[in-house]
C-alpha positions as CSV (number, residue, x, y, z in Angstrom):
1,M,11.6,14.8,-15.3
2,M,8.1,16.0,-15.0
3,K,5.5,14.0,-17.0
4,D,1.8,14.3,-17.4
5,V,0.2,11.9,-14.9
6,F,-3.4,10.9,-14.9
7,I,-5.2,9.5,-11.8
8,T,-8.8,8.5,-11.1
9,N,-10.4,11.0,-8.8
10,S,-13.1,9.3,-6.7
11,L,-14.7,12.7,-6.1
12,T,-15.4,13.4,-9.7
13,R,-15.5,9.7,-10.8
14,K,-13.2,10.6,-13.7
15,K,-9.6,10.1,-14.7
16,E,-8.0,13.5,-14.4
17,K,-4.6,15.0,-15.2
18,F,-2.7,15.5,-11.9
19,E,-1.9,19.1,-11.3
20,P,-0.5,19.9,-7.8
21,I,-1.8,22.8,-5.9
22,N,1.7,24.2,-5.3
23,P,4.1,22.5,-7.7
24,P,6.5,20.9,-7.3
25,L,5.2,20.3,-3.8
26,V,2.7,17.4,-3.4
27,G,0.8,16.6,-0.2
28,L,-0.3,13.0,0.2
29,Y,-2.3,11.6,3.2
30,V,-3.2,7.9,3.5
31,C,-5.3,6.4,6.3
32,G,-3.1,4.2,8.4
33,P,-3.9,1.1,10.5
34,T,-5.9,0.8,13.7
35,V,-3.2,-1.0,15.7
36,Y,-5.2,-3.6,17.7
37,S,-4.3,-6.8,15.7
38,E,-1.9,-8.4,13.3
39,P,-1.9,-6.9,9.8
40,H,-3.5,-9.2,7.1
41,L,-3.3,-9.4,3.3
42,G,-6.1,-6.8,3.0
43,H,-4.0,-4.3,4.8
44,A,-1.1,-4.8,2.4
45,R,-2.9,-3.6,-0.6
46,P,-3.4,0.1,0.2
47,Y,0.1,0.6,1.6
48,I,1.7,-1.1,-1.4
49,T,-0.6,1.0,-3.8
50,F,0.4,4.3,-2.2
51,D,4.0,3.3,-1.8
52,I,4.1,3.0,-5.6
53,L,2.4,6.4,-6.0
54,S,5.0,7.8,-3.6
55,R,7.9,6.2,-5.4
56,Y,6.7,7.3,-8.8
57,F,6.1,10.9,-7.9
58,T,9.4,11.1,-6.2
59,H,11.1,9.6,-9.3
60,L,9.4,12.2,-11.5
61,G,10.9,15.0,-9.3
62,Y,8.0,16.1,-7.2
63,K,8.8,17.2,-3.7
64,L,6.5,14.9,-1.8
65,R,5.3,15.0,1.8
66,Y,3.7,11.7,2.6
67,V,1.7,11.5,5.8
68,R,0.2,8.2,7.1
69,N,-1.4,8.1,10.5
70,I,-1.5,5.5,13.3
71,T,-5.0,5.1,14.8
72,D,-4.4,4.3,18.5
73,V,-7.7,5.6,20.0
74,G,-11.3,6.3,19.0
75,H,-11.9,3.5,16.4
76,L,-15.1,1.9,17.7
77,E,-16.4,-1.6,17.1
78,D,-19.4,-0.3,15.2
79,E,-17.8,2.7,13.5
80,D,-20.6,3.1,10.9
81,A,-22.9,4.0,13.8
82,G,-20.2,5.6,16.0
83,E,-21.0,3.2,18.8
84,G,-19.5,0.3,20.7
85,E,-16.2,-0.2,22.6
86,D,-12.9,1.2,21.4
87,R,-11.1,-1.6,19.5
88,I,-7.8,-1.0,21.2
89,T,-9.3,-0.7,24.7
90,K,-11.3,-4.0,24.1
91,K,-8.1,-5.8,23.1
92,A,-6.3,-4.4,26.1
93,R,-9.0,-5.6,28.4
94,L,-9.0,-9.1,26.9
95,E,-5.2,-9.4,27.1
96,K,-4.9,-7.6,30.5
97,L,-2.6,-5.0,29.1
98,E,-2.5,-1.2,29.0
99,P,-4.1,0.1,25.8
100,M,-0.8,1.8,24.8
101,E,1.0,-1.6,25.2
102,V,-1.4,-3.0,22.7
103,A,-0.9,0.0,20.3
104,K,2.9,-0.3,20.6
105,M,2.9,-4.1,20.1
106,Y,0.8,-4.0,16.9
107,T,2.5,-0.8,15.6
108,D,5.8,-2.6,15.8
109,S,4.3,-5.6,14.0
110,F,2.8,-3.4,11.3
111,H,6.1,-1.7,10.7
112,D,7.9,-5.1,10.6
113,K,5.5,-6.5,8.0
114,M,5.6,-3.3,5.8
115,D,9.4,-3.4,5.9
116,Q,9.4,-7.0,4.7
117,L,7.0,-5.9,1.9
118,N,9.5,-3.1,1.1
119,V,6.8,-0.5,1.7
120,G,8.6,2.8,2.4
121,R,8.0,4.7,5.7
122,P,5.9,7.9,5.3
123,H,7.7,11.2,5.9
124,I,5.3,11.9,8.9
125,E,3.5,9.2,10.9
126,P,1.3,11.0,13.4
127,R,-0.7,9.2,16.2
128,A,-4.2,10.1,17.0
129,S,-3.5,10.0,20.7
130,G,-0.7,12.6,20.2
131,H,-3.1,15.1,18.5
132,I,-5.9,15.5,21.0
133,I,-5.5,19.3,21.3
134,E,-5.7,19.7,17.5
135,Q,-8.9,17.6,17.4
136,I,-10.5,19.6,20.3
137,L,-9.7,22.9,18.5
138,M,-11.3,21.6,15.3
139,I,-14.4,20.6,17.1
140,E,-14.7,24.1,18.6
141,K,-14.5,25.5,15.0
142,I,-17.3,23.2,13.8
143,L,-19.4,24.1,16.8
144,E,-18.8,27.8,16.2
145,H,-20.0,27.4,12.6
146,G,-23.2,25.7,13.7
147,F,-22.5,22.3,12.3
148,A,-22.3,20.3,15.6
149,Y,-24.1,20.1,18.9
150,E,-23.2,18.8,22.4
151,V,-25.4,16.3,24.3
152,N,-24.5,14.9,27.8
153,G,-20.8,15.6,27.3
154,S,-20.6,14.1,23.7
155,V,-20.4,16.2,20.6
156,Y,-22.0,15.1,17.3
157,F,-21.8,16.5,13.8
158,D,-25.1,17.7,12.5
159,V,-25.3,16.1,9.0
160,V,-28.8,17.5,8.2
161,K,-27.7,21.1,9.0
162,Y,-24.6,20.6,7.0
163,N,-26.5,19.3,4.0
164,E,-28.6,22.4,3.9
165,S,-25.7,24.3,2.4
166,N,-23.4,21.5,1.3
167,N,-23.7,18.0,-0.3
168,Y,-23.2,15.2,2.2
169,G,-22.7,12.2,0.0
170,E,-20.8,13.9,-2.9
171,L,-17.9,11.5,-2.5
172,S,-19.7,8.2,-1.9
173,G,-22.8,8.9,-4.0
174,R,-25.0,8.3,-0.9
175,V,-28.3,10.1,-0.8
176,L,-29.1,11.7,2.6
177,D,-32.9,11.1,2.3
178,E,-32.3,7.4,1.9
179,L,-29.9,7.3,4.8
180,M,-32.4,9.2,6.9
181,S,-35.2,6.8,5.9
182,G,-33.4,4.0,7.7
183,V,-32.3,2.0,4.7
184,G,-30.1,-0.6,6.2
185,S,-30.2,1.0,9.6
186,R,-31.0,-0.5,13.0
187,E,-31.5,0.7,16.5
188,L,-28.2,1.2,18.3
189,E,-27.0,2.2,21.7
190,G,-26.6,6.0,22.0
191,Q,-28.8,6.8,19.0
192,D,-31.2,8.6,21.3
193,E,-28.6,11.3,22.0
194,K,-28.4,12.3,18.3
195,K,-30.8,14.6,16.5
196,N,-30.6,12.3,13.5
197,S,-29.4,8.7,13.0
198,V,-26.9,9.9,10.4
199,D,-25.1,12.2,12.7
200,F,-21.7,11.0,13.8
201,A,-19.5,11.6,16.9
202,L,-16.8,14.2,17.0
203,W,-16.2,13.6,20.8
204,K,-17.5,10.8,23.0
205,K,-17.9,11.1,26.7
206,A,-16.0,8.2,28.2
207,A,-17.9,5.7,30.2
208,P,-16.5,4.9,33.7
209,V,-14.8,1.8,32.5
210,H,-13.2,3.5,29.5
211,I,-9.5,3.6,30.1
212,M,-8.4,6.0,27.3
213,R,-9.7,9.5,28.1
214,W,-8.7,13.1,27.9
215,P,-10.1,16.3,29.4
216,S,-12.1,18.6,27.0
217,P,-14.5,21.5,27.3
218,W,-17.4,19.0,27.1
219,S,-16.3,16.0,29.2
220,E,-13.5,13.6,29.9
221,G,-13.6,11.5,26.8
222,F,-12.0,10.7,23.4
223,P,-12.2,11.9,19.8
224,G,-14.2,10.3,17.0
225,W,-12.3,8.2,14.5
226,H,-13.3,10.4,11.5
227,L,-12.1,13.5,13.2
228,E,-8.6,12.2,13.7
229,C,-7.6,12.1,10.0
230,S,-9.2,15.5,9.4
231,A,-7.2,17.1,12.2
232,M,-3.9,15.4,11.4
233,S,-4.0,16.0,7.7
234,Q,-4.8,19.7,8.2
235,K,-1.9,20.1,10.6
236,Y,0.7,18.6,8.4
237,L,-0.6,19.3,4.9
238,G,-2.8,22.3,5.3
239,E,-6.5,23.1,5.0
240,T,-6.5,21.9,1.3
241,F,-4.0,19.4,0.0
242,D,-3.4,17.3,-3.1
243,I,-4.2,13.6,-2.6
244,H,-6.0,11.6,0.0
245,G,-5.7,7.8,-0.4
246,G,-7.1,4.7,1.2
247,G,-9.1,1.6,0.7
248,M,-12.5,1.7,-1.0
249,D,-14.1,0.5,2.2
250,L,-13.2,3.8,3.8
251,L,-15.0,5.9,1.2
252,F,-18.2,5.8,3.3
253,P,-18.6,6.8,6.0
254,H,-14.9,7.7,6.9
255,H,-13.9,9.8,4.0
256,E,-17.3,11.3,3.5
257,C,-17.2,12.5,7.1
258,E,-13.7,13.9,6.7
259,I,-15.0,16.2,3.9
260,A,-17.9,17.3,6.0
261,Q,-15.7,18.0,9.1
262,S,-13.2,20.0,7.1
263,V,-15.8,22.1,5.3
264,G,-17.6,22.6,8.6
265,A,-14.4,23.8,10.3
266,Y,-12.6,25.8,7.5
267,N,-15.3,26.3,4.8
268,K,-12.9,24.6,2.3
269,K,-12.9,21.2,0.5
270,P,-9.9,19.5,2.1
271,V,-8.7,17.4,-0.9
272,K,-8.3,17.9,-4.6
273,Y,-7.9,14.3,-5.6
274,W,-9.4,11.3,-3.7
275,M,-7.8,7.9,-4.6
276,H,-9.2,4.5,-3.5
277,N,-7.8,1.1,-4.1
278,N,-10.1,-1.9,-4.4
279,M,-10.3,-4.9,-2.1
280,I,-8.6,-8.3,-1.7
281,T,-11.4,-10.9,-1.8
282,I,-11.7,-14.6,-0.9
283,N,-14.3,-16.4,-3.0
284,G,-15.7,-13.0,-4.1
285,Q,-16.1,-11.7,-0.5
286,K,-14.0,-8.8,0.9
287,M,-11.1,-10.0,3.1
288,G,-11.6,-8.5,6.5
289,R,-11.2,-9.1,10.2
290,S,-14.9,-8.4,10.9
291,L,-15.8,-11.1,8.4
292,G,-13.4,-13.7,9.9
293,N,-12.0,-14.6,6.5
294,F,-8.6,-12.9,6.8
295,I,-5.1,-14.4,6.6
296,T,-2.4,-12.5,8.5
297,L,0.8,-11.6,6.7
298,D,2.7,-13.7,9.3
299,E,0.6,-16.7,8.3
300,F,1.5,-16.1,4.6
301,F,5.2,-15.8,5.4
302,S,5.1,-19.0,7.5
303,G,2.4,-20.9,5.5
304,S,0.6,-21.7,8.8
305,H,-3.0,-20.9,7.8
306,K,-5.2,-23.8,6.9
307,L,-6.1,-22.2,3.5
308,L,-2.5,-22.0,2.4
309,E,-0.8,-24.8,0.6
310,Q,2.7,-23.4,1.2
311,A,4.5,-20.3,2.6
312,Y,4.8,-17.3,0.4
313,G,7.5,-14.7,0.6
314,A,7.0,-11.0,1.0
315,M,8.1,-10.2,-2.5
316,T,5.6,-12.8,-3.9
317,I,2.9,-11.0,-2.0
318,R,4.0,-7.6,-3.4
319,F,4.2,-9.1,-6.9
320,F,0.7,-10.7,-6.5
321,I,-0.8,-7.2,-5.7
322,L,1.1,-5.5,-8.5
323,Q,-0.3,-7.9,-11.1
324,A,-3.7,-6.1,-10.9
325,H,-4.6,-2.5,-11.4
326,Y,-5.1,-0.9,-8.0
327,R,-8.8,-0.1,-8.7
328,S,-9.7,-3.7,-9.5
329,T,-10.4,-6.5,-7.0
330,V,-7.9,-9.2,-6.5
331,D,-9.2,-12.6,-5.5
332,F,-7.0,-14.7,-3.2
333,S,-6.2,-18.3,-4.3
334,N,-3.2,-20.5,-3.9
335,S,-2.9,-20.9,-7.7
336,A,-2.7,-17.2,-8.2
337,L,-0.1,-16.8,-5.5
338,K,2.0,-19.7,-7.0
339,A,1.8,-18.0,-10.4
340,A,2.9,-14.7,-8.8
341,E,5.8,-16.6,-7.1
342,K,6.8,-18.0,-10.5
343,G,6.6,-14.7,-12.2
344,Y,8.6,-12.9,-9.5
345,K,11.4,-15.5,-9.7
346,K,11.5,-15.3,-13.5
347,L,11.9,-11.5,-13.3
348,M,14.6,-11.7,-10.7
349,N,16.4,-14.5,-12.5
350,S,16.5,-12.4,-15.6
351,Y,18.1,-9.6,-13.7
352,D,20.9,-12.0,-12.7
353,V,21.3,-13.1,-16.3
354,L,21.4,-9.4,-17.3
355,Q,24.5,-8.9,-15.2
356,N,26.5,-11.4,-17.3
357,L,25.3,-10.5,-20.8
358,K,28.0,-9.9,-23.4
359,T,27.7,-6.8,-25.6
360,S,28.4,-6.6,-29.3
361,D,29.2,-3.8,-31.8
362,E,25.7,-3.9,-33.1
363,S,22.3,-4.4,-31.6
364,T,19.3,-6.2,-32.8
365,V,17.1,-5.0,-29.9
366,S,15.7,-1.6,-29.0
367,I,15.0,-0.9,-25.3
368,Q,13.8,2.7,-25.4
369,P,10.3,1.8,-26.6
370,I,9.8,-0.5,-23.6
371,I,11.0,2.3,-21.2
372,D,8.5,4.7,-22.9
373,D,5.7,2.2,-22.5
374,C,6.5,1.7,-18.8
375,Y,6.3,5.5,-18.2
376,K,3.1,5.6,-20.2
377,A,1.6,2.8,-18.1
378,M,2.6,4.3,-14.8
379,S,1.4,7.8,-15.8
380,D,-2.0,6.2,-16.8
381,D,-3.4,5.8,-13.3
382,L,-0.6,3.7,-11.9
383,N,-1.1,0.8,-14.2
384,S,1.4,-1.6,-12.5
385,A,-0.1,-4.6,-14.3
386,M,0.9,-3.1,-17.7
387,V,4.3,-2.2,-16.4
388,L,4.9,-5.8,-15.5
389,A,3.7,-6.9,-18.9
390,K,6.3,-4.6,-20.5
391,L,9.0,-5.8,-18.1
392,F,8.4,-9.4,-19.2
393,E,9.0,-8.3,-22.8
394,A,12.4,-7.2,-21.5
395,V,12.8,-10.6,-19.8
396,T,12.3,-12.3,-23.2
397,I,15.0,-10.0,-24.7
398,V,17.5,-10.8,-21.9
399,N,17.0,-14.5,-22.4
400,S,17.3,-14.2,-26.2
401,I,20.6,-12.3,-25.9
402,N,21.9,-14.8,-23.4
403,D,21.0,-17.6,-25.8
404,G,22.7,-15.9,-28.7
405,K,19.5,-15.3,-30.6
406,E,19.8,-11.5,-30.3
407,K,22.6,-9.0,-30.0
408,I,22.9,-5.9,-27.8
409,N,25.4,-3.0,-28.0
410,E,26.8,-1.1,-25.1
411,A,24.3,1.8,-25.4
412,E,21.2,-0.5,-25.5
413,Y,22.7,-2.6,-22.6
414,E,22.9,0.6,-20.4
415,L,19.2,1.3,-21.3
416,L,18.3,-2.3,-20.4
417,K,20.0,-1.9,-17.0
418,Q,18.3,1.4,-16.5
419,L,14.9,-0.1,-17.3
420,Y,15.3,-2.7,-14.6
421,Q,16.7,-0.3,-12.0
422,T,13.9,2.3,-12.6
423,F,10.9,0.2,-12.9
424,V,11.6,-3.2,-11.1
425,F,13.3,-1.7,-8.1
426,D,12.8,2.1,-7.8
427,V,9.1,2.4,-8.9
428,L,7.5,-1.1,-8.3
429,G,9.6,-1.6,-5.2
430,L,10.6,-5.2,-5.8
431,K,13.8,-6.4,-4.5
432,E,16.0,-9.5,-4.6
433,V,15.4,-11.5,-1.5
434,E,19.0,-12.8,-1.5
435,S,20.5,-9.4,-2.3
436,Q,22.8,-9.5,0.8
437,S,24.4,-12.8,-0.4
438,N,24.6,-12.1,-4.1
439,D,28.3,-11.2,-3.9
440,D,29.1,-14.4,-2.0
441,V,27.1,-16.5,-4.6
442,S,28.9,-14.8,-7.5
443,S,32.3,-15.5,-5.9
444,L,31.4,-19.1,-5.2
445,M,30.1,-19.7,-8.7
446,Q,33.3,-18.2,-10.2
447,L,35.4,-20.6,-8.1
448,I,33.3,-23.5,-9.2
449,I,33.7,-22.5,-12.9
450,E,37.5,-22.3,-12.4
451,L,37.6,-25.7,-10.8
452,R,35.5,-27.1,-13.7
453,A,37.8,-25.5,-16.2
454,I,40.8,-27.2,-14.5
455,A,38.9,-30.6,-14.7
456,K,38.3,-30.0,-18.4
457,D,42.0,-29.1,-19.0
458,N,43.0,-32.3,-17.4
459,K,40.5,-34.1,-19.6
460,D,38.5,-35.1,-16.5
461,Y,35.2,-34.8,-18.3
462,A,33.3,-36.9,-15.7
463,T,34.0,-34.3,-13.0
464,S,33.3,-31.4,-15.4
465,D,29.9,-32.9,-16.3
466,K,29.1,-33.8,-12.7
467,I,29.7,-30.1,-11.6
468,R,27.4,-28.9,-14.4
469,D,24.6,-31.5,-13.7
470,E,24.7,-30.9,-9.9
471,L,24.4,-27.2,-10.5
472,N,21.5,-27.7,-12.8
473,K,19.7,-29.6,-10.0
474,M,20.1,-26.5,-7.8
475,S,18.7,-24.3,-10.6
476,Y,22.0,-22.9,-11.7
477,Q,23.0,-23.1,-15.4
478,I,26.6,-23.0,-16.8
479,K,27.0,-22.0,-20.4
480,D,30.2,-22.5,-22.3
481,G,30.9,-19.9,-25.1
482,K,33.6,-18.5,-27.2
483,D,34.2,-15.7,-24.6
484,G,34.4,-18.2,-21.7
485,T,32.0,-19.8,-19.3
486,S,29.0,-17.9,-17.8
487,W,26.4,-18.8,-15.3
488,S,22.8,-17.9,-14.4
489,K,19.9,-19.0,-12.3
490,A,17.9,-21.5,-14.3
């Protein structure tokens, strides 16, 4: 079911028709987490965004290879400058653990939180520490082509030399002359090794206290953070692939450096379409660990953070993120999360009502236009917010049929069920949090309805009414009709 899909390409700053390099194959690479801390709400957004992209492309029939890395070495404290202590090494030193213990602990935590958010696992999840050889070979190619230099056992990318024949800044819009003039720069440790302040590390010689180190032609050391993604994406997706995704905060310098490294090594642009999701904000400021304004996903699920008025489930978080287009900012607030929780429950409750709808010989509703609009919205740069708006049109239809205000025939009923299955569950990736106990609930409700019917037959109306009223208090509605008694979540 191939459809025309349009996505916003950060490289051209335009919305473009997606045309894979080798259809129906699609290569997707997304920058994964640096596993030195608990994942927070800001981490959830890119992985939900590209989970939806993965789900939709798979649904359309593309043969997708989704690669998302784990950074377990080389991500320095001041990565913009390529200096400071390795984040995982620092965490290991503070907690008196081996670095790989830290990486394993937080990788497991990341997977657990993504599973709760119903974010699908990538097809390949390479680790930076497992691809040292590939990174060394890539550095050698860059050196061979004259775009890097070695100083005291460290290797740096020569941005000025690269820019003589290429355009460093084409993705981010940064101007090299302004970067060179020191706009926003400061003196940093190790800058005296570089030819230019804008140059970045491909390989760093390890200090004596640095635990994570590997042998190389230049020194015992470790790879640069930018290099890791270039080497791993090239290994699993080729020298040029379809889509590279990540948060907008990675656009510069990380993704800009990835382009420079790949062109420097292979003389090819590595990616056809660059996609970037926008940020989660708190009071208009980006949520991030470096700013100290983050809330971990564990804290959302437990409600333990001081800024939270209650706990919020994983599907509420997912729904909250889906309510906005991926390229717009989303500002955290308790009121917004409560509204998301209400919207999510309303959508799921309508699905329960849907299961018990009675069909008629005729239909006063038409479902195909809603299905068409959902495809149109998803194909228009993954407009999940518009998909949700259309799904709530379906919610209104479901409730109107249940209330007897509208009728639906068997064909339209099948389309309605298809709409929910395709867009609520398969594409948007929402799920019923009580899905494992739904059969038990249905069986229990059927028993209660039968007991109530016996009470009514015995003219014990007090018991019959008490059952109905108590169920109402628990948000379950019983409705008596000519075809019998049905139930739904209120």
